[in-house]
C-alpha positions in Angstrom: 52.0 132.2 134.9 52.5 135.4 132.9 54.0 138.5 134.5 50.8 140.4 133.9 48.7 137.7 135.5 50.8 137.6 138.6 50.9 141.4 138.9 47.1 141.5 138.6 46.6 138.9 141.3 49.1 140.8 143.5 47.3 144.1 142.9 44.1 142.5 144.2 45.8 140.9 147.2 46.3 137.5 145.6 50.0 137.1 145.3 50.4 135.3 148.7 48.0 132.7 147.4 50.3 132.0 144.4 53.3 131.3 146.7 51.0 129.3 149.0 49.9 127.2 146.0 53.6 126.4 145.2 54.1 125.0 148.7 50.7 123.2 148.5 51.8 121.6 145.2 55.0 120.3 146.7 53.1 118.7 149.6 51.1 116.6 147.2 54.0 114.4 146.2 52.7 112.0 143.5 49.3 113.7 143.5 50.8 116.7 141.5 50.7 114.6 138.3 47.0 113.6 138.6 44.1 114.8 136.4 42.6 116.6 139.4 45.8 118.6 139.9 45.5 119.7 136.3 42.2 121.2 137.3 43.8 122.8 140.3 46.4 124.5 138.1 43.8 125.7 135.6 41.8 127.2 138.5 44.9 129.0 140.0 45.6 130.4 136.5 42.1 131.7 136.3 42.3 133.2 139.7 45.4 135.2 138.8 43.6 136.4 135.7 40.5 137.5 137.5 42.0 138.8 140.7 39.6 139.5 143.6 36.4 141.2 142.4 35.7 144.9 142.9 32.5 147.0 143.1 32.9 147.6 139.4 31.8 143.9 138.8 28.1 143.7 138.5 27.8 140.7 140.8 29.8 142.6 143.5 28.5 146.1 143.1 27.1 146.3 146.6 30.0 144.4 148.3 33.5 145.6 148.7 35.9 142.7 149.2 38.9 145.0 149.9 38.8 144.2 153.7 39.2 140.5 152.9 41.7 140.8 150.0 44.0 143.0 152.1 44.6 140.3 154.8 47.4 137.8 154.1 45.6 134.7 155.3 47.8 131.6 155.3 47.0 127.9 155.3 47.0 126.7 158.8 50.1 124.9 159.9 50.1 121.5 161.5 51.5 122.8 164.8 48.6 125.2 165.1 45.9 122.5 164.8 43.7 122.6 167.8 43.0 119.4 169.7 39.4 119.8 170.8 37.2 117.1 172.4 33.7 115.8 172.0 32.6 117.9 175.0 33.9 121.1 173.3 31.5 120.7 170.3 28.4 119.6 172.1 26.9 123.1 172.0 27.6 123.2 168.2 25.5 120.1 167.4 22.3 120.7 165.5 20.3 117.6 166.5 20.9 114.2 168.1 24.5 113.6 169.0 24.2 110.0 167.5 23.4 111.3 164.0 26.0 110.5 161.4 28.6 113.3 161.6 31.8 114.3 159.8 33.8 117.0 161.5 36.6 119.3 160.4 38.6 121.6 162.7 40.2 124.6 161.1 39.5 123.0 157.7 41.1 119.7 158.5 39.4 116.3 159.0 38.9 115.4 162.7 38.2 111.6 162.8 37.9 111.6 166.6 35.0 114.0 166.4 33.2 112.2 163.6 30.5 109.5 163.8 30.2 107.4 160.7 28.2 104.2 161.4 24.8 102.6 161.2 24.3 103.9 157.6 21.9 102.2 155.2 23.5 99.7 152.8 25.6 101.4 150.1 25.5 104.9 151.7 29.0 106.4 152.0 30.0 109.3 154.3 33.7 110.1 154.6 36.2 112.9 154.1 36.8 113.7 150.4 40.5 113.1 150.4 39.9 109.5 151.6 37.3 108.9 148.9 39.8 110.1 146.3 42.6 108.0 147.8 40.4 104.9 147.7 39.6 105.6 144.0 35.9 106.0 144.6 34.4 106.2 141.1 31.5 108.4 142.1 33.8 111.0 143.7 36.1 111.1 140.7 33.3 111.3 138.2 31.4 114.2 139.9 34.1 116.3 141.6 34.7 119.7 140.1 32.2 119.1 137.3 29.5 121.6 138.4 31.0 124.6 140.3 32.4 126.6 137.4 35.3 128.9 138.2 35.6 130.8 134.9 33.9 133.9 136.3 34.3 133.4 140.0 37.6 134.3 141.7 36.5 132.6 145.0 35.4 129.4 143.3 38.7 129.4 141.4 40.6 129.8 144.6 38.8 127.0 146.3 39.3 124.7 143.3 43.0 125.6 143.2 43.4 124.4 146.8 40.9 121.6 146.6 42.1 118.9 149.0 39.5 117.9 151.6 35.9 118.2 152.8 32.9 116.0 153.1 31.9 113.3 150.6 28.4 111.9 150.8 27.0 109.4 148.4 23.4 108.1 148.7 23.0 105.5 146.0 19.9 104.6 144.0 16.8 103.8 146.1 18.5 104.5 149.4 16.8 106.5 152.1 18.6 108.3 154.9 16.2 108.4 157.9 18.4 110.7 159.9 20.3 113.8 158.7 24.0 113.7 158.1 25.8 116.6 159.8 28.9 118.1 158.2 30.4 120.3 160.9 33.2 122.8 160.4 34.6 124.2 163.6 37.1 127.1 163.7 39.2 127.7 166.8 41.9 130.2 168.0 45.1 130.1 166.0 48.5 131.8 166.3 48.0 133.3 162.8 45.1 134.4 160.6 44.4 131.3 158.5 42.3 130.4 155.4 40.5 127.1 154.8 39.1 126.0 151.5 36.6 123.2 152.3 35.2 121.3 149.3 32.0 119.2 149.8 30.5 116.7 147.3 27.0 115.3 147.8 25.6 112.8 145.3 22.0 111.6 145.5 21.2 108.7 143.2 18.0 107.9 141.4 14.9 107.7 143.8 17.1 108.4 146.9 16.2 110.6 149.9 18.6 112.5 152.2 18.9 115.5 154.6 22.3 117.1 154.9 23.2 119.7 157.5 26.2 121.9 156.7 27.3 124.2 159.6 30.2 126.6 160.1 30.8 127.4 163.7 33.4 129.1 165.9 34.8 128.4 169.3 36.6 131.7 169.5 36.5 135.2 168.1 39.5 134.7 165.9 39.9 136.3 162.5 40.1 133.8 159.7 38.7 133.2 156.2 36.5 130.3 155.1 36.2 129.9 151.4 33.9 126.9 150.8 32.3 125.1 147.8 29.6 122.5 148.0 28.5 120.5 144.9 25.2 118.7 145.2 24.0 116.3 142.4 20.5 114.9 142.4 19.5 112.0 140.1 16.1 111.3 138.7 13.4 111.5 141.4 15.9 112.2 144.2 14.8 114.3 147.2 17.3 116.3 149.2 16.9 118.9 152.0 20.1 120.9 152.5 20.4 123.0 155.6 23.3 125.5 155.9 23.9 127.4 159.2 26.7 130.0 159.1 27.7 131.0 162.6 31.3 132.0 162.2 33.3 134.2 164.5 32.3 137.8 164.7 35.7 138.6 163.1 35.6 136.0 160.4 35.2 136.2 156.6 33.0 133.6 155.0 32.4 133.1 151.2 30.4 130.0 150.3 29.0 128.5 147.1 26.4 125.8 146.9 26.1 124.5 143.4 23.2 122.2 142.7 22.5 120.1 139.6 19.0 118.5 139.4 17.8 115.7 137.3 14.3 114.8 136.1 11.6 115.0 138.7 14.1 115.7 141.5 13.3 117.9 144.4 15.8 120.1 146.2 15.1 122.2 149.3 17.7 124.6 150.7 17.4 126.3 154.1 20.2 128.8 154.5 20.6 130.7 157.8 23.4 133.3 158.4 23.9 134.8 161.8 27.6 135.1 162.2 30.7 136.5 160.5 32.0 140.0 159.9 31.9 139.6 156.1 29.6 137.0 154.6 28.8 136.1 151.0 26.5 133.1 150.3 26.0 132.0 146.7 23.4 129.3 145.9 23.0 128.3 142.2 20.7 125.5 141.1 20.3 124.2 137.6 17.0 122.4 137.0 18.3 120.2 134.2 15.5 117.6 134.1 11.9 118.0 133.2 9.6 118.1 136.3 12.3 119.2 138.7 11.4 121.3 141.7 13.6 123.7 143.8 12.8 125.6 147.0 15.3 128.1 148.4 14.6 129.5 151.9 17.0 132.0 153.5 17.3 134.0 156.7 20.1 136.5 157.4 20.5 138.6 160.5 23.0 141.5 160.6 24.2 143.2 163.8 27.0 145.7 164.6 28.9 146.3 161.4 28.3 142.9 159.8 28.0 142.5 156.0 25.7 139.7 154.8 25.4 139.2 151.1 23.1 136.5 149.6 23.2 135.8 145.8 20.9 133.1 144.4 20.3 131.8 140.9 17.7 129.3 139.8 18.3 128.2 136.2 15.2 126.6 134.6 16.9 124.7 131.8 14.1 122.2 131.1 10.2 122.5 130.8 7.6 121.8 133.5 9.8 122.8 136.4 8.9 124.9 139.4 10.8 126.9 142.0 9.9 128.9 145.1 12.1 131.3 147.0 11.7 133.1 150.3 14.6 135.1 151.8 14.2 137.3 154.9 16.6 139.7 156.5 16.7 141.5 159.9 19.3 144.3 160.2 20.4 146.1 163.4 23.2 148.6 164.2 25.3 149.6 161.2 25.0 146.3 159.4 24.5 145.9 155.7 22.5 143.3 153.9 22.5 142.4 150.2 20.0 140.2 148.4 20.4 139.5 144.7 18.0 136.8 143.4 18.0 135.7 139.8 15.6 133.4 138.0 16.6 132.3 134.5 14.0 130.6 132.2 15.7 129.1 129.1 14.1 129.2 125.7 12.8 125.6 125.8 11.7 125.7 129.5 8.0 126.1 128.8 5.4 125.7 131.6 7.9 127.1 134.2 6.4 128.2 137.5 8.8 130.4 139.5 8.1 132.6 142.5 10.5 134.7 144.4 10.1 136.9 147.5 12.5 138.9 149.6 11.4 140.6 152.8 13.5 142.8 155.1 13.2 144.4 158.5 15.6 147.4 159.0 15.6 148.1 162.7 18.2 150.9 162.8 18.7 154.2 161.1 22.2 153.2 160.2 21.5 149.7 158.8 21.3 149.3 155.0 19.7 146.7 152.7 20.3 146.5 148.9 17.8 144.1 147.3 17.7 143.2 143.6 15.3 140.5 142.4 15.8 139.6 138.7 14.0 137.7 136.1 15.6 136.6 132.8 12.8 134.9 130.7 13.4 133.5 127.2 10.3 131.3 127.0 6.7 132.5 126.5 4.5 130.1 128.4 5.5 130.7 132.0 4.3 131.9 135.4 7.0 134.0 137.1 6.7 136.5 139.9 9.1 138.3 142.1 8.9 141.0 144.8 10.9 142.7 147.6 9.9 144.7 150.7 11.9 146.8 153.1 10.3 148.1 156.3 10.3 148.4 160.1 8.1 146.8 162.7 4.4 147.0 162.0 3.1 149.7 164.4 -0.4 148.2 164.5 0.9 144.8 165.5 3.1 146.4 168.2 0.1 148.5 169.5 -2.1 145.3 169.6 0.5 143.4 171.7 1.1 146.3 174.0 -2.6 146.8 174.5 -2.7 143.3 175.9 -0.2 144.3 178.6 2.9 143.1 176.9 6.0 145.4 177.3 7.5 147.2 174.3 10.7 145.1 174.3 8.9 141.8 174.6 6.4 142.8 171.9 9.2 143.6 169.5 10.8 140.3 170.3 7.6 138.4 169.6 7.3 140.1 166.2 10.9 139.5 165.3 10.8 135.9 166.2 7.6 135.4 164.2 9.2 137.1 161.2 12.3 134.9 161.4 10.4 131.8 162.4 8.6 131.5 159.1 12.0 130.5 157.5 13.2 128.3 160.3 10.0 126.4 160.4 10.4 125.3 156.8 13.0 122.9 158.0 11.3 119.5 158.1 13.3 117.8 160.9 11.7 118.7 164.3 14.8 118.4 166.5 16.9 120.4 163.9 14.2 123.0 163.7 14.3 123.4 167.5 18.0 123.9 167.5 17.9 126.5 164.8 15.1 128.4 166.6 17.4 128.6 169.7 20.4 129.8 167.7 18.3 132.5 165.9 16.5 133.7 169.0 19.8 134.1 170.9 21.3 136.1 168.0 18.2 138.3 167.7 18.4 139.1 171.4 22.1 140.0 171.1 21.3 142.2 168.2 18.5 144.0 170.0 
């Protein structure tokens, strides 16, 4: 590292991560000479060059990361690992308790809380470090090949500390009839800690799968989750990805979901954010095969002084692809929401059909939403639309409900639940949809 690079990282609150990396490197023993560790070193070098972003960066102009960068989060030590039981996580499950599940507590794999059995032939679900240790060819071939860190300090930081997370491989022609739940649980710790989960999901040709990725808290501790998920879809693969972020009210959460889609593949994302003090969700999908389809659905609810920032990018790289996007926000108190949705249509991506909508309810005089839909079109035979709305409760709808004898508070709840429910109901699995409805309604009532 050059002196200028280190000083820049230090200036942006990153010096402690450099010393943490040195300790992390020593803990790898023989792994420090691997090809993967070369990628880690490159990522750390890039992080020291970038430093944490500021509001002068276009992608961060509405979000100040200073509150996060100023806290010296440390990797959690072994002695602070919490020993929780199956009973402790029952309320965190998003479906049937018998569904395949891989669980991490404070960023570390918890085998005693994981259920990995009764999988279709060839399907592999395990923790990533085990897959790498076993020499899994699919894991080695795809890991760190899609989530670029050249312009992203947080992706670089995650890659530098890449060690463990979930690995899911659904091979060619395989069908997962039940969802796989990737559960991250954070608990009380003696110090403010950081976790860098790395997930890899590979869906082979003609395969089908539903993956739930949830980040939940059993305490109100302050910690930092910096997560990256890479999802790769082969030709004709179908995947539904559900992400529920319900971190501690004091937590920081920065997440990247990077998707690479092959020919005629179909990817559906349902992202719901109802927790955390500082939240940034990035979803980037590259439609890199003709006929691919992508649907991004999102719901974010801000209460108190929460910040919830959603950035999405759909990159139409090949012709005859389609995408649909619906993001909705509900903001109370002094919360702040950000939506930045970008659709890119490359020069040769003719016959693209892309639609994007962002709708927001601002239910407090002190709540704020910054919304920025974007289209970058380099082809001439396309159908692309985008739009954003910001408003309050429809007074006519409220009047109609109240004229039917419904109280003001109940009428407002009905309209809020209906607004949010449009996103939740796009989840195809019935039991999962029910659990998400319950979580959203509980948070809305708390916000009210």
